[in-house]
N, C-alpha and C positions, 0 to 999 in steps of 0.2 A: 297581194293584200296582207296586211299585218294580221296576226292571229288574235282572236277575241279573248284577251286576258287583261287583268287589272293593270299590269305594267308591262312595258315592252321587254324588260329583262327577264320576266317570268315566262315568256313565250318559249315553247319547247325548242324551236329552231335557234333562238338567241342563246338558250342554255347550252345547246350542243356546240355552238360556235365558241362560247366562253370556255367550255371544257377542252376543245381542240387548241385554242390559243394558250390556255393555262398549261396543258401538257407540253406544248412546244416550248413555252417560256421556261418552265422549270427544268425540262430536259437539257436545254441549252445552257442554263446556269450551272447545273451540276457537271455536265461534260466539260465546260470551260474551266471549272475549278480543278478537275483531275488532269486534263491535258496541259494545264498551265505550268506544270513542273518543267516542261521542256522550253528552253530558250533557243530561238532560231534567229538566223541572220537574214534580215529582209533583203539586203542588197544581193547577197549570194543566191538567195532563193529566186530572185528576179534576173539573175545573170548580169548584175551591174557591179561596177567598181565600188568598193566600200566608201561610204560617205562619212567623213570624219567631222562630226559636230563639235563645236567648242562653246560651252556654256558654263558660266559660274566657275571659271578656271578649271573646268573638267573637259576631257575629250573622250570620244568613243564613237562606235559605229551604231547602226540602227539594229539593235537587238531587242526582241520583244518575246514575251511568253506566248506559247502556242494558244493560250486562251484568248488572245486578241482576234483569232479567227472567228470566235463565236460571240464575244461581248458586243460587237456592233449589232449583231442580230438581236441580242437581248435588248439593246437600246431601242431598236425599231419596234420590237414586240411591245415594249413598255408604252410607246407612244400610240400604237394601234389599239392596244387594250384601253388606254386612257381615253381615246377618241370615242370608243363605243360603250365602255363600261365605267368610265369615270374614275375618280380618285379612289373610291372604295375598292374597286376591282383591282387596281394596281397595288394598293397597299396590302390587300389580302394576299395576292400572289407573291409579293415581295417577302412578306413574313413567312409564307409557306415555303418559298424557295430557300430562305435562310435556314429554316428548321430542317428541311430535307437535305440540304448540303451538310449540316452538322451531323445528321443521322447517317449519311453516306460515309463521312469520314470516321464516325464511330465504328462502323462495321469494317472499314478499311483497316483501322488499327487492330480490331479484333482478329481479322484475317491474318495480319502480319504476325500476331502473337501465337497463332497456331503452329505447333511443331511440324516442320516440313518433312515429307517423306524423304528418306535418305537418297533414294534413286532419283527423285525429282530435282534435287539441288544441283546436280551436275548434268542434268539431261540435255542442256543446250550448250555444253562446253565446246562441242565441235563447231557451233555457230558463233563462237566468240563470247559466250556468256558463261563464265566458269561457275558462278554461284547465283542461281535463280532466286533463292531466298533473299540475298542481299539486293539484287536488282529489283525484286518485287517490293521490298521494304523501302527502297530509295524512291521509287516512282510513286507508290501509293501512300507512303508515310510522310507527307509534307510536314514541315515543322509547325508547331502550335502557333508561333508568332505569325507565320505566313497565313495560316488558316484564319486566325483571329483578325488579322489586318484585312484580308480579302473579304470576309463576311461582313465586317463592320463597315468597310468602305462601300460595299455593294448596297447595304441597307440604307446608309446615309444618302448615297447617290440616288437611289430609287425614290426616297421620300422627298428629296429636293426636286428631282425631275418632275414628279407628279404635281407638285405645288406650282412650279414655274409654268408647266404646260397649261394647267387649269387657269392660272392668272392671265396668261396671254390669250387663252380661248375666250375668257370673259370680255376681252376688249376687241377681238377680231371676229367672234362668232364662228361660222363655218368656213370663213375665208382663211387663206394663208396657212394651211396645215404645215407647209415646209418651215414657216417661221417658228411656230410653237414647238415643232419637233426638234429642229436644230438648236434653237435657243435653249430649250430645256436640257438638251444633251450637253451643250457647251458649258452650262453652269454646273450641272450635276457631275459631269466627268472631270471638271476642274478639281472639284472637291475629292472625288473618288481617286483620281490619279495620285494625289499627294497623301491622302489619308492612308491608303494601303501601304505605300512605301514607308511612311513614317512609323506605322505600327510594326511592320514586318522587319524593317532594316535599320531604322534609327533607334527605336526603343528596344527592338530585338537584339539578339546576340551579336550581329555583325557590326553594330554601332557606326553606321554611315555618318560621314560629316554632313553638315548643313549644305555645303556646296554640292556634294554628290547627290544628296536627296533632291535639291532643287533642279539640278541638271537632268537627272533621269526622269523626274516627274514631269518636267517641261517637254522632254522628247516624247514621253508616253502620251501626254495630253495632246500634243500636236498630231500624233498618229490618230487619236480618237476623233479629233476635230475633222481631219481629212476624211476619215471613214464615214462620219456622220453626213458630211456634204455629199460624198459619193453615193450614199444609200438613199438620198432623197427620192429618186424615182421609184425605189422599192416601196416606200410608204404609200405613194399614190396607187401603185399596182395592187398592193394588199387591200387598201381601202376600196378600190374599185371591185376587186374580187369578192370582198365581204358584202359590199352593197348588193352585188348581183346574187349572191347565195342567199342572203337574208330576205331580199326583196326590198324595193324602194321604200315602202311605207314603214316596214319594221325597222330598217336601218335608220331612217330619219327619226323615228320615235326613240330608238336607243341613244342616238346622239343627243337628242334633246334631254333625255333623262341624265345622261353622263355629264352634260354641261351644267345641269341644275344641282347635281349631287355634291 
C-alpha cells in the first residue's frame, strides 16, 4: 500500500529511492568525466581486427573515450528517473551533476598545483612512471576546452532528453517505455556527440576540420545508438525492481505525478 502522504514523491520510501538514484546518477557522471581522458581501441579490446571506417573523407578505427563505459548507464538512469520523478527530477539532478563535476575539477586543479613531495615524484620509476607529478597532472588536469565541451554537451543533452521523453510519454501513456527511452536518447545524444567535439576540438586549440568533426561525431553517435538499443532490457529490469521495492500503489502514484509534472 502507498504511504498516507499528500503526494507520492513525499513518501519516505519514494524519497529514499530518489536519493539512491540521484547518488548513482551523479557518481556515474563524475567518474565518466575523469576516466574519459583515456582513449581505448574497441576492436583490440574485443580481440577483433581493426575496423577502418571511412566517413567525410576521413578514415580511422573505433577509438572511444573510457567514459563511454559509463555514459550509457547515465542515459538509462536519466530515463528511469524521468519515469518515476518527472522532468523536474531529471533537471534538478542534471544541474546538480554539472555543478559537482565543475567542483570536482576545481579541486583536481588545486591538487595538481600542490608542490609534490620530492620522494614521491620518482616513487614509481621502477614501474615505468618516471614522474608521478607529470602523470598525475596529465590524467586529472584535462584541458579547459575539453571540460567546457563535455559539461555543456551533457547539460544540453539532458535537457533535450527529458523534453523528448516527456513528449512521447504524453502520447503513449504507460506503454512503450522502450520507445520513449530510446527515442529521447537518439535525439539528445545526436546533439551531445557533436556539441562536445565542436567545443573541445573545433573551437579549442586543436582546430579540427569540419570533415574530421563530422566523421568522429558520427562514429561516436553510432556507438551511443547501439548502446542505447542494447540496454533496453536493463530499463525494464530497473523499472520492475523499483516497482517491487516501492510497492505497486506507490510506484503507480509516482508515475502519474511524473507524467503530470
